[in-house]
C-alpha positions in Angstrom: -23.8 6.8 -2.6 -25.0 8.8 -5.6 -23.4 10.8 -8.4 -22.7 13.8 -6.1 -20.7 11.5 -3.8 -18.9 10.0 -6.7 -17.9 13.5 -8.0 -16.6 14.5 -4.6 -14.6 11.3 -4.3 -13.1 11.7 -7.8 -11.9 15.3 -6.9 -10.5 14.1 -3.5 -8.6 11.3 -5.3 -6.9 13.9 -7.5 -6.1 16.2 -4.6 -7.3 15.4 -1.1 -5.9 18.8 0.1 -8.6 20.8 -1.6 -11.0 22.8 0.7 -14.7 22.2 0.7 -15.0 25.6 -0.9 -12.8 24.5 -3.8 -14.6 21.2 -4.1 -17.9 23.0 -4.1 -16.8 25.2 -7.0 -15.6 22.2 -9.1 -18.8 20.2 -8.5 -21.3 23.0 -8.3 -22.6 21.5 -5.1 -23.2 23.9 -2.1 -20.3 24.1 0.4 -22.4 22.8 3.3 -23.6 19.9 1.3 -20.0 19.0 0.3 -18.9 19.2 3.9 -21.8 17.0 5.1 -21.3 14.5 2.4 -17.5 14.1 3.1 -18.3 13.7 6.8 -20.9 11.0 5.9 -18.5 9.2 3.6 -15.9 9.2 6.4 -18.4 7.9 9.0 -19.5 5.1 6.7 -15.9 4.1 6.1 -16.0 4.9 2.4 -13.3 7.4 2.9 -10.9 6.1 5.6 -8.0 8.5 5.3 -6.1 11.0 3.3 -2.6 10.5 2.0 0.2 12.1 0.1 2.2 11.1 -3.0 5.9 11.2 -2.1 8.8 11.6 -4.5 10.6 8.6 -3.2 13.8 9.4 -5.0 14.0 12.7 -3.1 13.5 11.0 0.3 16.3 8.5 -0.4 14.2 5.5 -1.5 14.8 5.6 -5.3 14.6 1.8 -5.9 11.2 0.1 -6.0 10.8 -3.7 -6.3 8.0 -6.2 -6.0 8.9 -9.5 -4.3 6.8 -12.6 -5.0 6.9 -14.8 -2.0 5.9 -18.5 -2.0 5.3 -19.9 1.5 6.3 -23.2 3.0 3.2 -24.1 4.9 4.9 -27.0 6.8 7.4 -24.5 8.2 4.7 -22.0 9.0 2.7 -24.7 10.8 5.8 -25.8 12.7 6.5 -22.3 13.8 2.8 -21.8 14.7 2.6 -18.8 12.5 -0.3 -18.0 10.1 0.1 -16.4 6.7 -1.7 -13.3 8.1 0.8 -13.0 11.0 3.7 -13.4 8.7 2.3 -10.7 6.4 1.9 -8.3 9.4 5.4 -9.1 10.6 6.8 -8.3 7.2 4.8 -5.1 6.9 6.5 -3.8 10.0 9.9 -3.6 8.3 10.7 -0.1 7.1 11.5 -1.2 3.5 8.1 -2.8 3.1 5.5 -0.4 1.7 2.7 -2.9 1.0 1.9 -6.5 1.6 -0.8 -8.3 -0.4 -2.0 -11.9 0.1 -2.6 -13.2 -3.4 -3.7 -16.3 -5.3 -1.7 -18.2 -7.9 1.8 -19.7 -7.8 2.9 -17.3 -5.0 1.2 -16.4 -1.7 2.4 -12.9 -0.8 3.5 -9.9 -2.9 5.7 -7.3 -1.2 6.2 -3.8 -2.5 9.7 -2.7 -1.4 11.3 0.7 -1.4 15.0 1.0 -0.8 18.0 3.4 -1.2 19.8 1.1 -3.6 20.4 -2.5 -4.7 22.7 -3.2 -1.7 19.9 -2.3 0.7 17.4 -4.4 -1.2 19.9 -7.3 -1.3 20.3 -7.0 2.5 16.6 -7.0 3.1 16.1 -10.1 0.9 19.0 -12.2 2.1 19.2 -11.2 5.8 15.6 -10.4 6.6 13.0 -11.9 4.3 14.6 -15.3 3.7 15.3 -15.8 7.4 11.6 -15.6 8.2 10.1 -19.0 9.2 7.8 -20.2 6.5 9.2 -18.2 3.6 10.0 -20.4 0.6 11.2 -19.3 -2.8 11.1 -15.6 -3.7 11.3 -13.8 -7.0 12.2 -10.1 -7.2 10.8 -7.8 -9.9 12.7 -4.5 -10.2 10.6 -1.5 -11.3 12.2 0.4 -14.2 9.7 3.2 -14.2 6.0 3.8 -13.3 3.3 5.1 -15.5 
């Protein structure tokens, strides 16, 4: 990777929908070179996909929360579940946007999107806390994002 690749990546991070022609104009790199560099970045796994930024409130998921999850490793072991498997299982729920395995006093951090507090409460009490190996949780409500 060089400075040309870095310029292309910065522009794609701002707006991945731009055409190679538009990227070429912004970077002053020839269109063919931009196209070939993007393809190379994709082949090498540096760029692994393109995404969108949703207005979650407009799609009915106005509430965002982070849930800190401490695991009970004895229960995980009894259930023959690994931390990784539990994380994947949790990620499959519609409310769960992200799962991160972390260090510190908690083991997993979940990013949750829900319609309202009632839906969040239901996820925590009827889904999350019923999972084998889940210990104490702490929920952090997002007031606004910067």
